C-alpha positions, 0 to 999 in steps of 0.5 A: 465557460465552466472549468473542470480540473482533471487529475490523473497520473496516467497521461492516456486516461487524462488526455482522453477525459480532457477530449471528452469534456472539451467536446461537452463544452468544458474548459479543461485544466490538467494535473498529473499528481495530487499536489499539482492538482491541489495547487491548480484547484486553489488557484483557478477555483474550477467548477468541478474536479475529476480526481483519481484515487491513487495518485503520487504526491497526495492521493485522491483522499488528500486532494478531496480533503485539501480542496474542501478545507482550503478552497472557496468557502462559498462556492465549492467545486463538484468532486468526482473520484475515479478509481480502478477498484470498487471497494465500498469502504473506499467509496464511503471514505471518499464521500466522507472527505468531500467527494460528490461522486465515485466512478469506477474505471473504465467508464464512458464519456456520457457517464462522466459528463452526466455526473458533472452536470449534476447540481453541486453541493455546498460543503462546510470547511473543517480545519485539519490537525497539523502534522509534526515536521520530520527531524534529521536522523543518523544511520546505524552501522550494520555491516553484513550481507543484505538479508531479511527475516520474517517476524510476522507472516499472518493476515487479518488477526494474530492466530496463536496456538498449536495449529500455527506453530510451524509457520507462525501466527503473528501479523505482518512484519519483516526485517531487512538489514542492508547497506548499513540500515535496519528497515522494518516492513510493517508493524503487525504483532510480529514487531513485538518479538523483533523489538525484543530481539533488537534490544537483546542484540544491541543492548546499550547501543543506540539504534537507528531504525526505519519502519515502512508502513504499506497501509494502516489496516490494523494487522499492519500497525497493531504491534507498534505500541509493543515495540520496545526500541520505541521506548528507549530515548537513545534510539531513533525511529523514522516511520514512513508511509502514505496518508490513509483514506480518512486520517493522516499516518500520524493521526492513525498511529496516535489514535490506536494508542489513545486512552482507553485503548492503550495506557501510553500515548504515542506522544509520551513514548520516550524514543525519538520517533518521527513520522513522515507522510510520503508524497514521492513514490521513489526515495532512499533510506541511506544507500538503499533505494526504495520504490513504492507502487499502489496496489489493489486493496481497500484504502491507500495501500502500497507495495515496496521494492528495496534495491540493495547492493546485492539484489532487490526485495519486493514486498506486496503483503496485500494485493488482489490481481485486478484482471482476475477480480474483474473476470469473476462473479463478485468482482467490481465491473464497469459498464463495458466488460471488454474495456474493464478487462483491458483496463484491469490487464494494464493495471496488473501489467504495472505490478509485473513491471514493478516486481520485474526481475526481483531477487525476492518477492514477498506477496499476498497469497491468502487463498487457494483457488477454491477459496478465492471464488467466494472472496472475489473483491476482498483485496487479497490474492490466491496462490495460482495468480501469485505464481503466474505473477512471479513467473511473468516477472521472472522473479528468482525467489517467491515467498507466499505471505499474509496467510489466512487466519483460518489456515493451519500449518497443514493447509499452508503446506498444501498450498506450498506444494501446489505452488511448487507444482504449478512452477514445475508444470510450466517447466520453470525453476522459480524457487517457492517457499511459504513465509514462516516466522524466524526464516532468514534469507540472505541475498547473494550477489550475482555471480561474476561473468 
């Protein structure tokens, strides 16, 4: 009997696929995360693998790459990558790392079985570059009330000039100081000014910093080569993130600093820099608990939620609500529209659960409603959906973020006015602001009852 390995972290979907495939005559193995799936694939050498794209402990791209590189060199399994989104770039990336097929959720039993029955393709094995192991880090004492500060608020590309002075033109970078830690969210061009400010503030003191990368699109890493503290040998910088579609986090950061793109390589930066590719979605930075959640954006992209001693900060700089995307022309549709919308609703509900009751939500609000109609499926949200998301989740403070490079200050202000009006029309008290460079927000402890 042919064996198929099903890797999906959603038990209901995994069980359903297992039932379909068993009825079609397959012996089914199951794994709930990428790392477990890789182990089962190498141990049992299945005929086929059905693997979700966004998995804890190794995403689907990593699973494909590992199976192709470490598996049987003579008989390779047929690999079908499944996903709730349908971005062309993700499909291309999946094929490049070893997938044979790409199937958008939800799908029917006959679609899955038909793809599995196709003839498998032999694939060559390519050796992967080793990832340097992380080293131990020490903590910096930062004794102050938890707070955040915006250093870059723009999406896609920096937009300096007189029309962006009020909100700023640098790409994504937010500084969080909490419970003895300095945590940096993304390394867009805004990280350059943050680095200069840190060097001036702490002068000859050593710094212990943690940089969280949501994903490796250029507007979230392009400022890193200009981050001054990374050039000081007395400083320690830990960079955390998840492996991308084609290359690991370390490789991606390294490539953008290779000649002829930049005069100093990552390996030659004198600061103590340690890159760690995360597998778990829950971890800690000192006393700060951190949770991550996959979001709807091309590639492997996450949002982070930081739980500090006086409240939590949710940071989702790139996300497109899936239900809205599936319901409009231009969105990726599965074969059954009703099932597609049901699935999309369930995925959006996961995001609502992830940000539920957050004290601060920093979230992608790149488009107004009219603009969004021609940008469906681009991986970014609009103001109307963001406000609804925040209201459903009972968030206390909402910051509109990832401003479109074509939006001047006047347009962002109009979007802010509209967002506040939407809140008022619902009779709610949600505080809404548009993120702007230099804005600092202090998390206040809840009043004692």
